[in-house]
C-alpha positions, -999 to 999 in steps of 0.1 A, spaced: -150 -747 174 -118 -729 181 -99 -757 159 -120 -746 129 -115 -708 137 -75 -719 135 -76 -735 106 -96 -706 87 -72 -685 101 -39 -703 88 -56 -708 55 -63 -672 55 -27 -664 61 -15 -689 34 -35 -677 7 -22 -639 16 13 -653 16 7 -668 -16 -6 -640 -35 22 -617 -18 45 -641 -32 30 -639 -68 29 -601 -66 65 -600 -54 74 -625 -85 59 -599 -110 76 -568 -94 111 -588 -91 105 -595 -129 98 -557 -139 128 -544 -116 152 -570 -133 140 -560 -169 139 -523 -164 173 -521 -142 201 -506 -164 234 -519 -165 251 -498 -135 268 -465 -151 288 -461 -118 306 -493 -122 340 -482 -124 351 -506 -151 347 -510 -188 339 -545 -200 355 -556 -232 351 -592 -249 382 -607 -263 384 -614 -299 408 -641 -311 443 -628 -313 439 -603 -289 467 -598 -261 466 -582 -225 489 -558 -235 474 -551 -266 442 -547 -251 463 -522 -221 475 -503 -249 441 -498 -266 421 -484 -236 452 -468 -216 476 -462 -241 502 -481 -220 505 -519 -227 521 -524 -192 488 -516 -177 478 -551 -190 489 -560 -153 453 -539 -139 433 -555 -163 446 -594 -154 442 -586 -116 408 -568 -126 391 -603 -144 409 -626 -121 435 -640 -141 464 -657 -129 491 -653 -131 492 -616 -135 507 -603 -166 502 -634 -187 495 -621 -221 475 -648 -241 440 -650 -235 411 -670 -243 387 -662 -271 354 -648 -261 362 -640 -226 351 -611 -209 375 -587 -193 370 -558 -165 388 -528 -174 392 -510 -142 395 -470 -146 392 -441 -123 362 -415 -131 352 -382 -120 321 -372 -101 307 -336 -97 296 -330 -64 262 -321 -55 242 -306 -27 234 -329 2 268 -352 -5 288 -362 23 321 -378 22 308 -407 39 278 -409 16 297 -410 -15 320 -437 0 291 -460 9 273 -454 -24 298 -460 -49 326 -476 -30 313 -500 -5 320 -482 27 314 -446 44 352 -444 56 364 -449 16 350 -414 12 378 -402 34 404 -417 14 386 -399 -19 387 -367 2 422 -369 13 434 -381 -27 414 -349 -44 432 -325 -15 399 -318 2 396 -316 40 377 -348 51 359 -331 80 345 -308 58 312 -307 38 323 -313 -1 322 -282 -22 292 -283 -44 302 -282 -81 336 -296 -79 347 -324 -99 366 -350 -80 384 -384 -88 370 -418 -79 392 -446 -80 388 -477 -102 389 -511 -79 407 -542 -84 401 -572 -60 432 -591 -52 434 -621 -27 457 -623 2 470 -646 25 466 -637 66 496 -624 77 507 -609 41 512 -570 37 500 -542 18 537 -538 9 533 -573 -7 503 -563 -28 518 -531 -39 546 -546 -48 525 -568 -77 524 -535 -94 561 -525 -87 569 -530 -125 545 -503 -137 542 -476 -110 567 -451 -97 580 -453 -59 557 -426 -51 528 -439 -65 537 -474 -47 538 -455 -11 506 -439 -19 486 -473 -31 502 -491 3 486 -465 23 452 -466 2 449 -503 7 455 -499 44 426 -474 48 403 -486 24 401 -520 39 401 -507 74 435 -523 83 449 -511 118 484 -524 109 499 -531 75 492 -570 78 460 -586 66 443 -604 98 428 -629 76 430 -646 41 403 -634 14 398 -610 -10 405 -573 -5 399 -539 -26 426 -522 -43 418 -486 -53 436 -470 -83 432 -432 -86 460 -430 -114 444 -456 -138 419 -443 -163 405 -453 -195 414 -431 -225 383 -406 -224 367 -413 -258 365 -448 -248 345 -437 -214 326 -408 -203 349 -391 -178 319 -376 -159 291 -401 -145 256 -384 -137 250 -392 -99 214 -403 -88 188 -382 -78 197 -366 -44 168 -375 -27 171 -414 -35 190 -416 -4 166 -407 16 139 -427 1 161 -460 6 165 -450 43 131 -450 47 127 -486 27 152 -502 45 138 -491 77 104 -506 65 120 -537 52 141 -544 86 107 -540 103 89 -568 80 116 -592 83 123 -588 123 82 -596 129 86 -627 102 65 -610 72 87 -618 46 63 -618 19 58 -581 26 96 -576 33 104 -589 -1 75 -567 -16 86 -535 2 124 -539 -11 114 -544 -45 91 -513 -48 122 -495 -33 143 -507 -63 115 -498 -88 108 -464 -76 143 -451 -67 175 -442 -91 196 -458 -71 233 -457 -65 248 -491 -69 252 -499 -31 219 -489 -24 207 -514 -47 228 -541 -37 215 -540 -4 179 -537 -12 187 -568 -34 203 -585 -3 170 -579 18 150 -595 -11 172 -623 -12 167 -628 27 135 -627 29 129 -652 -3 155 -676 15 127 -675 44 98 -680 23 120 -711 7 117 -692 -27 154 -705 -38 152 -695 -76 138 -659 -65 163 -658 -40 191 -669 -65 177 -642 -88 179 -615 -64 213 -626 -52 226 -623 -90 214 -588 -90 232 -576 -56 262 -592 -66 259 -574 -106 254 -543 -87 284 -550 -61 308 -577 -74 328 -572 -41 298 -576 -18 309 -591 15 284 -608 39 287 -609 78 285 -648 86 282 -639 121 249 -618 107 236 -640 79 219 -671 79 237 -700 65 212 -704 40 213 -671 26 251 -676 26 248 -710 7 226 -690 -19 250 -661 -28 281 -687 -27 261 -711 -52 252 -679 -75 289 -664 -70 304 -697 -83 287 -695 -115 
């Protein structure tokens, strides 16, 4: 009798999980179709046409042909400054942009939402002549940096990275850039403790105003509060092994709130985690792609993340 009851409960759970997965699949499809391209991404996309060169593209977007070096760095071209380009290649044109501070904004929340880390908001405050210890003044316009990703070797320094751009920056700009790289990447010294990609903030590189809006509309101020509630709920489901519920809750959060890229990326990581646990690999990869679309520099801690999850992100990033 007990064995029959166990079988019934097991069958009931499997039916519930299957229906939950089906609901999550439908919701994921809705979210992915409805999700707009992130207007907060600090870059413009450009598909190269036959005969175009880096210097020509830079002259068009920046008004300075030498700024092709930044496009090369942002687009992963090697060596930097190589002028010929493959026809049809999509290039990333990094740019600084302005943001109008809204009620409830904090330097840390701005850094976390738009730049990938709360401490980075303090760098923004200093660059805009604001006191990082004070609440951002409502209504003020501030400059937010474009970001390029540069691969470094262990033991190399911020000086080495800054020298990459020495042909186009003044001495004053190079010194400021070295300090920005150090603080932006949380370095205790000028040397990098390990090899990998680092973020280089560019406050002084800006696309011509007619080619990009100079002020971006911030998300709903209440969205951050809603996202924190969803995050807590999703974590509870994950910790208790209720993975189908975790995926559904995270996807409902994505469909409901007007999110900044960093917030949406975090929720998609949760969705990926849940689908990996459910062995729904194609859905896990779809969610991982969305996380990387919103935050191309997304970095996962191998000490906290399952190797299976890391493999999913690695396979998606490699395509």
